[in-house]
N, C-alpha and C positions, 0 to 999 in steps of 0.2 A: 295614325291617319296618313303619315308620309308613306308607309309601306303600301297602303291600299292605293294611294294616288299613283305611285310608281308602278304598281302591278297593272292597274288599268291602262296607264300610258304605255306600258311594255306590250300589252295585248294589242292596243291600237296601232302601235309601231309594226308589230309582227304582221298584223293583217294588212296594213298598208303596203309593206314590203313584199308580201306574198302576192297581193293583187297587182303590184307594180310590174310583174312579169307579163301581164296582159299587154303592155306596151310592145314587148318583143313579139308576142303572137300576133298582135295587130300589125306591126310593121312587116312581119314575114308574110302575112296573108295579103296585105296590100301590094307588096312587091311581087308576089306570086301572080296575083290577079293582073296587075299592069303587064307583066311579062307574057302570060298566056293570051291576054286579050289583044295586045298590040303587036307582039312579035309572032306568035303562033296563030293568031286569029281564032282562038278557041277559048272564049270567056267561060268562067265557071258559073254554076248556079248557086253556090253556097257562100261565096266570098263576101257579098254585101251583108248577109245576115251575121256572118262570123265577126265582121268589122263592127257592126252595131252592137252586138253583145259584148265584145271585148271592151269597146269604149264605154259602154254603159256600166259594165262591172267595175272598171277602173274608176269611173266618176263616182259611183255610189260608195265604193269601199275606201276611196281616198279621203272621204269626209272625216271619219274619226281620226285618221292619221294626222290630217292637216290641223284639226282642233287640238290634238295632243302636242303638236309642234308650235301652236300659236301662230299658224301661217295663214289663217283666213284674213281676207281684206278688212281692215278696221278703219273707220273714219274717226281718227283720233286727233283732230285739230285742238280740241280743248282737253280731251281725256289725258293726253300725255303730260299736260301741265299740272294735273292733280297730284296730290300726295298718294302714296301707295295705298294707304287705307281707304281713301275715297275712290281710287280706281277699283279696288276690290268690291266696295259697296255697290258702285255702279255695275260692274260685271255680275255680281250676285243677284241683283234686282233684275237685270235684263235676262239672265238665265231663267229665272222664275217666270217673268211675264211673257217672254217671247220664244225663247229657245225650246223649253220643255213642252209648251203646247204645240209647237210646230213639229217637234220630233215625235210626240205622242201620236199626232195626226198621221205623220208619215208611217209609223209602225202600225197603227190601226187599220188605216185604209190599205197600206201595203200588204198587210196580212190578208185582208179580204180579196185583193187583186190576185195574190199568190195562190190562195186556196181555191178561188174560181179557176184559175189557170190550170192548177193541178187536176181539179175535178174533171174538166173536159180535155185534158192533155193538149193544151193550146199549142198550135204550131204558127210559124210566121207565114204571112200572106205576101211578103215582099218579093218572094222568089219561088220558082217552081220546086225548089229543094224541100220546102215545107219543114224547115228545121224547127225542133221543139224549142219553145221558149219558156216553159214553166220553170225550168231550172233557173234561168236568168231572173225571172220575176220573183223568185224566192229571195233574192238579194235585197229587195226593197225593204221588207220588214227587218231583215238581218241588219241592214245598214242603219235603219231607225233605232234598233236596239243598241248597237254599238255606239251610235252618237249619244243616246241617252246615258249610256254607261260612262262614256268620256265626259259628257256634260256634268255628271255627278262628281267626277275627279276634279273637273274645273271649279265646281262650287266649293269643294273641300279646300282647293288651293286658294280660293277667294277667302274662305273662312280663316285659314292660317294667316293670310296676308293682313286681314282686318285685325287679328290679334297681335301679330309681330311687327307689322309695319314694313315688311319686306316680302317679296315674291319668292316662293320656293323654286329652286333651280329645276329645270326640266331634264329628263333623261337625255344624255348626249346622243346626237344623231347627225345626219347630214346638215350642212350649213349653207346658208345663202352665200353667193359670191361676195357680196358687199360686207358681210360679216367676216369672211376670211381675210378680205383685204384690210378691213379695220384692225383685225388682230395682228396682221403683218406689220401695219404702220406702228402699233403700240409696242412691238417686240424690238429690241435694239438690234440694229443690223450688224452682222458680222464684218469686221474690217477685211477687205481684200488685200492680201499681201502683194507687194510689188516685187519685181525681180531684184531691185537693188537693195531690198530690206535685208539686213543681216540678222 
């Protein structure tokens, strides 16, 4: 079961990091548009659509990655006071009652939206460039599927925690700044040698 959990987490991490490059494309396209618009007085017709699609793709595909990292916002005023087994029971129940119905709706309706968009080769009406957006709309059901897959891994993680009383370690990845600072505080500091030390 642990191998399956880590394989799904690895997939979610890979997808999240791959789509993280959308930030670079988004930044470059915004910078280019600002330069040509305000310096050269020659705005583009495609930059707005490019920015919307890059931001949307990043937002959709970051969901499974954030879930794999346990990085979503959690209202844990009482939850953090529970023993691990009860935390796992609460999470398991909430995944069944709320998470999976929501993600199934995202996948189902996203599939309908994407298939309609592909059928009539939908283009954007936001600019004269008329950029195709059916490729982008395909990411809606893909994100729903990947979120359900990661949700399955989270439920398996809860199951193990209910049995063992401890949470399975997540795959190592980037860390929040406060986690790094806390780790630095826990590590003993190296003494700094002084010039008069022999």
